[in-house]
C-alpha positions in Angstrom: -29.0 13.9 -54.8 -26.0 11.6 -53.6 -22.7 12.6 -52.9 -19.9 10.5 -53.4 -17.7 9.9 -50.5 -15.4 7.3 -51.4 -12.1 9.9 -51.6 -12.6 11.2 -47.8 -13.1 7.8 -46.5 -9.7 6.6 -48.1 -7.8 9.8 -46.4 -7.8 10.5 -42.5 -8.1 14.2 -41.7 -9.3 15.0 -45.2 -11.5 17.8 -45.5 -13.7 18.9 -48.4 -16.3 21.4 -49.0 -19.1 21.1 -51.5 -21.5 23.6 -53.1 -25.1 22.2 -53.8 -28.5 23.1 -55.5 -31.6 20.6 -55.3 -34.7 21.6 -57.5 -37.9 21.6 -56.0 -38.9 17.7 -56.6 -36.0 16.5 -55.3 -36.9 16.8 -51.3 -39.6 14.2 -50.5 -42.4 15.2 -48.2 -41.5 18.9 -48.4 -43.3 21.7 -50.2 -40.5 23.6 -51.7 -41.4 27.3 -53.1 -37.9 27.4 -54.9 -34.4 25.5 -55.1 -32.5 25.1 -52.4 -28.7 26.2 -52.5 -26.0 25.5 -49.5 -22.6 24.3 -48.8 -21.5 20.9 -46.8 -18.2 20.6 -45.2 -17.1 16.8 -44.4 -14.4 15.8 -42.2 -12.6 12.2 -41.9 -12.0 12.3 -38.3 -10.3 8.9 -38.1 -13.3 7.1 -37.1 -16.2 9.0 -38.2 -17.0 11.3 -41.0 -18.6 14.8 -39.8 -20.9 16.6 -41.4 -21.8 20.4 -41.2 -23.0 23.2 -43.4 -25.7 25.5 -44.2 -28.2 26.1 -46.7 -31.2 28.7 -48.0 -34.8 27.0 -48.5 -38.2 28.5 -49.1 -40.8 26.4 -47.6 -44.4 26.7 -48.5 -46.5 26.4 -45.2 -50.0 26.6 -44.0 -50.6 29.3 -41.6 -51.6 28.3 -38.1 -54.2 30.7 -37.8 -55.8 31.3 -41.2 -54.5 27.9 -43.3 -53.7 29.8 -45.9 -50.1 28.2 -47.6 -47.5 30.8 -47.7 -44.0 30.9 -48.4 -41.6 30.5 -45.3 -37.8 31.5 -46.1 -35.5 29.6 -43.9 -31.7 29.6 -43.0 -30.8 25.4 -42.4 -28.1 24.3 -40.6 -26.3 20.8 -40.9 -24.7 18.5 -38.8 -24.3 14.9 -38.3 -21.3 12.3 -37.3 -21.4 8.6 -38.7 -19.0 6.1 -38.3 -16.6 4.9 -40.7 -17.5 1.4 -40.2 -21.2 1.9 -41.6 -19.4 3.0 -44.9 -19.1 0.0 -47.7 -15.6 1.3 -48.6 -14.2 -0.3 -52.1 -10.5 -1.1 -51.4 -10.6 -1.0 -47.4 -10.7 -4.3 -45.3 -14.3 -4.7 -43.9 -14.7 -3.9 -40.1 -15.2 -6.9 -37.8 -18.8 -8.0 -37.1 -18.0 -7.3 -32.9 -17.0 -3.4 -33.9 -19.6 -3.2 -36.2 -22.4 -4.1 -34.4 -21.6 -2.0 -31.1 -21.6 0.9 -33.4 -24.1 -0.2 -35.3 -26.1 -0.5 -32.1 -25.6 3.2 -31.4 -26.7 4.7 -34.8 -30.2 5.9 -34.9 -32.6 5.6 -38.0 -31.9 9.4 -38.8 -28.4 9.1 -39.3 -28.8 5.7 -41.5 -31.2 7.1 -43.8 -28.2 9.4 -44.6 -26.1 7.1 -46.4 -26.5 4.8 -49.1 -23.4 2.8 -49.4 -20.4 5.4 -49.9 -22.6 8.1 -50.8 -24.2 10.9 -48.6 -27.9 11.6 -49.8 -27.9 15.5 -49.5 -32.1 15.5 -50.1 -32.3 13.8 -46.7 -30.2 15.6 -45.0 -32.1 19.0 -46.3 -35.5 17.0 -45.4 -34.3 16.5 -41.9 -33.0 19.7 -41.4 -36.6 21.3 -42.4 -38.5 18.8 -40.7 -36.5 20.0 -37.6 -36.4 23.2 -37.8 -39.7 24.7 -39.2 -41.6 26.5 -36.6 -44.6 24.3 -34.9 -47.1 27.0 -35.4 -46.0 29.0 -38.3 -47.8 32.2 -39.1 -48.3 34.1 -42.3 -47.9 37.4 -40.6 -47.5 38.2 -37.1 -50.5 40.0 -36.7 -52.9 37.4 -38.9 -56.2 37.5 -37.8 -57.1 34.2 -38.6 -60.3 32.3 -40.4 -62.1 35.8 -40.5 -64.0 34.4 -43.1 -66.3 32.0 -41.1 -66.6 34.6 -38.3 -68.0 37.2 -40.5 -70.5 35.1 -42.6 -71.9 34.0 -38.9 -75.3 35.3 -39.8 -75.5 32.7 -42.7 -74.9 30.2 -40.5 -76.0 26.8 -41.2 -80.0 27.2 -40.7 -80.1 24.0 -38.1 -78.0 26.1 -35.8 -80.8 28.7 -35.4 -82.1 27.5 -32.6 -78.8 27.5 -30.9 -79.0 31.3 -31.8 -81.9 31.7 -30.5 -81.1 30.1 -27.1 -77.7 32.5 -26.9 -80.0 35.8 -27.4 -82.6 34.5 -24.8 -79.9 34.1 -22.2 -78.2 37.4 -23.0 -75.1 35.9 -24.7 -74.3 36.1 -28.6 
């Protein structure tokens, strides 16, 4: 989903607020359980466009213990800033090559990927926020017991491991 920034790019000090809703298939590389709804605040701070906002999302994640998929609700926050020189602004002079090169060197790929011409890619902004804010080891429940079905089926283990079981019994371990 693209948001046209032409109006805010032309007026220094301008602030706009936009609500958005992304469908589950609008965000690449992320399994969404339901639509993402949120609000963005964009401000032209003379030399930069400052983006902030928040959204609510429900992401499908595998549990780190039992590996089952579960829905994980998230409250996302967004913050980004990009120099005005990054944008192709219709009707405004193009920044000089020297000024553009200095600012361009400081930008990282994550910021560049948020903008296409004079548009903000909201889907990419949400994708980055989810990737940054998702827990490293998500759990379906605090008391998740893990892969119990494998532990309970230890007696039905692979017959090739029978000798290892016999060895453990001989040495007094089980």
